[in-house]
N, C-alpha and C positions, 0 to 999 in steps of 0.2 A: 606500464599505465595501461588503464581500460579507457578504450574510450567509445562512447554511448552516440549514436545520429539519432536521435529522434526519440517520440516516448516509447514507440513498439518495438527498442530494445534496449530502456532504461531498467525493469528489472531485475531481467538474467547477469545482466551486469552488475547491480549496485551491490544482489545477492551475493556474486564472485567474491566481486571486492572487500563487501564486510567476513569472508570466508578465507579470502586469501591473504587481508590485508594490504590490495592491491590497491595504487589513487587510481578516480575514476575523475574524467571529464567527462559532461554532459553537455553536448554540442547540439542543442536546438533547431533544427532549421526552419521553423515553422511555432505558431502556436497553434501546437497537434490537436486539444482538444476541442477548436474552432473550424478545422477542418473540414470543408463540405462533405465527405461521406460517410460522417458519423452524423450529423444534426437530426438526421429522420432516424436512427437507432437508438432510438435513447440510453437502452440496456446496455448497449456497447462505449456506447459515451458517457455514464457513470462507471464502466468498470476503467478506462482510459483515466477519469481523473481521481477513483479512490487510488487508485498505482499510483498518479501523480502529486498528488497530497500523502503519501504516504513516505513518500521518498523525499520531495524536492526539497523541504526545510533543511534535510541531512547532506544536501548536496557543497560539497565546496569554492568546485571549479563548473562553472556556468556559462558557455558561447550560445550569445545569439546571432540571426544574420541581420539586425535592425536595432534603431532606439524604440520607437516605437511597441515591438515584441516586449521587447528590455522592461519596457517602464510594465507591462501589462502581469512580468511572471512579478516584476519587484512592490505593485499596490498589491495581488495575493499573497504572498508570500514572503516578502519585505528584504527579498534575496537581489544582490547589486550585480548585475551579469554583464560580462564585458560581449561588445558588441563587436563580431568580424562577420562582414559582409562577404557577399559570395561573388568577387569579383575576379575576374581572369586576370594570370599572369600578362606581361607585357606580349604583345604578339609580334614573332619575329620569323617577318618572310621576308625571302628572298628578289623576289617578282611577285606585282599582283595580275594575276590571268585578267586579260580581257576578259570583256561581255562576248565577243563573237567565240574566243576559246569554251567559255562556259554554257554558251548555245542561250542565250540573254539577248532582246535583241535592243542593238545599237540606235534604235528611234523613237525611245520608250520610255517617258517619264517612269521607274522600276520603284514602288511601295511593295515592303518587304513586312509580312508577320512571318516568325522566325517563333520555335520554342519546343519543347518537348512536352507540352503540357498544354498543348491547344483545346482547351475543353469550353463547359459552358460555363455561360458566363462571362465571355473576357474578349468579347466582342469578334469575333471571330467573322459571324453569321453576318452582321450588319455592315462590318469589314468588303464581304464580298456585294453583299447587296448594294450597295456606295461606286460601284464598279455598272450598275444599271445604265445604258444611256441617258436615261431622263434627267440622272443627277447630275450632267455636266460635265464629266473627267473626259476630258480628249486627250487620246494623243497619252495615255495611262494605262497603265499593265497592275496585277497582284499577284503575287511570288507568296506562297504559304509554303515555308516547309519547317518541316519536324515530324510532328505526331500527336494522338491525343485522341479524346473520346469523339470529337465532332469531326472530323477528318472526312469518314463516309458520309455524313450530313450535308458539308459545302459540297463535297465534289458534287452531291445529287441536286444541291439549290445550281451549282455552276452549270450542270446539262440542263435542269426544268425553265433555267434561266437566259438559256442559249448564251451562256460568257464565254467558253471553251476557247474567244479568243482575247480574254480580258484576265482570267483568274486562270493560275498555273500552279502547279505541285507537285514540291520533290521531295524525298523522304525525308527521316533521317539520316543528318550525315558527321564523321567526323567534324571537331573544331577547327582542326585547318584546315579541311576543306571547303564548311563551309562560309566562313572567312573571308575567302574570296567574292563568294555571293553576296551576302553581307556588304563589305566594302564599294561593289557596284549598283548596289540599289541609291535613292534619292532618298525617299524618305523612310524609316523603321515604325511599324506601330506595336505597339503596348496598351492594351484598352480593356486590362482587367475591367470586373460591376466591384464596386462595392456592396453585393450580396450579402456578405457570410463575413463574422470575426478576423478570419484567413488571406481571405482575400484582401479587406479593408488596408491590414497594413500591411501585403504583400509587398514585397519589393525585387520584381522579376528580373532571374538572368539577361534575359534577354534585352534591358535596356544598358549592360555597362559592355553586351556585346555589340549593339550599335555604335557607341560613345569611343569605344576600341577600334572603330572599320569608321568612326569620324563619319556618319550619317545622320540627319535633322530627323528629331523624335517624333513623334504626333501620339500622345500619351494623354488616358485618361488621370486626371489628380486626385488617384488615391495618396493619401500622405506622402509614404515615404519614395516616393514617385517624382512628385509635388516637388518634394525638394530639393529633389538633385536635378530636373530639370529647370529651376525658376533657381536654384543658385548657381549653376554653371550656364545657364542660358543658352538651351542648345536646342530651342525645339516649340513647340504649340500642344497646349493643355486644351483637351475637349470636356466639356461636362454633359454632354451629351450624344447619344447612340443610336442618334435617327441617321441614317444611312446618307442623306440631303448636307446633315452640319458634319459628317465624316468628309464625305464628298469636295463640302465647301471651305473645308478645313485642308485640304492636301491642296485645290486649285490654288490657295493663297501659297501654301507655304512652298511651291513650285516653281510659282509665278514671281514673287521677290524676291529679286535678283538680290538684290541688297542685307535682307533678310537671313538669305544663304551664306552670304560670304561672311556674316558675323558670326550665324552659326556655326558653321564650318572655322575660324576662330579659335570660336568657343571652346569643341568638342574637341578640339587639339592639347589644349591645354589640360579638360576633364581627361584625359585617356594619358596623359601623364603624371595626374595626382591621386586617379582613382585605379589601380594594381594593386594585383596579387604581392607585388613584391615591399608593398607599405601596408597594405593589411594585415599579413601574415607576422607582422612583428608582436602584439600582441600574448596574439597565441606562441609561436615561441617563447615570450619571456615563462608563462606558464611551464610546459614542457621542457623545458632547462632544467627546473628544479628538482628533477626526477630523473633525467637523463646524467 
């Protein structure tokens, strides 16, 4: 069996499947023709659209990462897609490292933004600016863990605004190591903006990381993210990216003890339901037909 991850691998896999008579599964991790990287490159976008239109109607087994993207493809091609979200496995750690062991402050509320794609239009710049003293956050620090195309910009912003004691950066690290840092945070941020179709229907991996670490979430109301936050009642949504608004939301979340208890209880439930062990069943059913 051949498995093609996203459109940029589909053409060679499709040709090989036809040539060799090998079954092909298409695993579409995103709405590829809507990614921001090709929106200002009309010729490149046109080529990818042509490849997709040529092959997609002939595919038998197609996965994607959420219901919204599945609906986009169904509306365009009349194909039913199976939804398999990118949810981590149940995390099994013998003991959780303390803040002291990790070099984290014991006397501060920690707000965390993590990810391998901390890029433009994902709210990172506004999260940094929300840490300015005039916005009213006291005893709060922001940790940014991971990489992306705005990391260097964020570091310059921190220096220019004298935020070195309020905003800290850690590099990308293995998931098992990252989990200790995530679990020691008080709030997890996922602030992607609705600036393009791919972001609009995205479901960032970090929201599931926060759920598994059982920390409340402050999120932008993208449709798939909103569905998770509201279904499980695990945090707050914000429809404004103004630094003052972000700061106000953070203040509200860390000061309301009853809500913290409520969110923590719900996060425990969500972390048991939203696991790869549950999510993988549909994919295994397809693969079993050919193994």
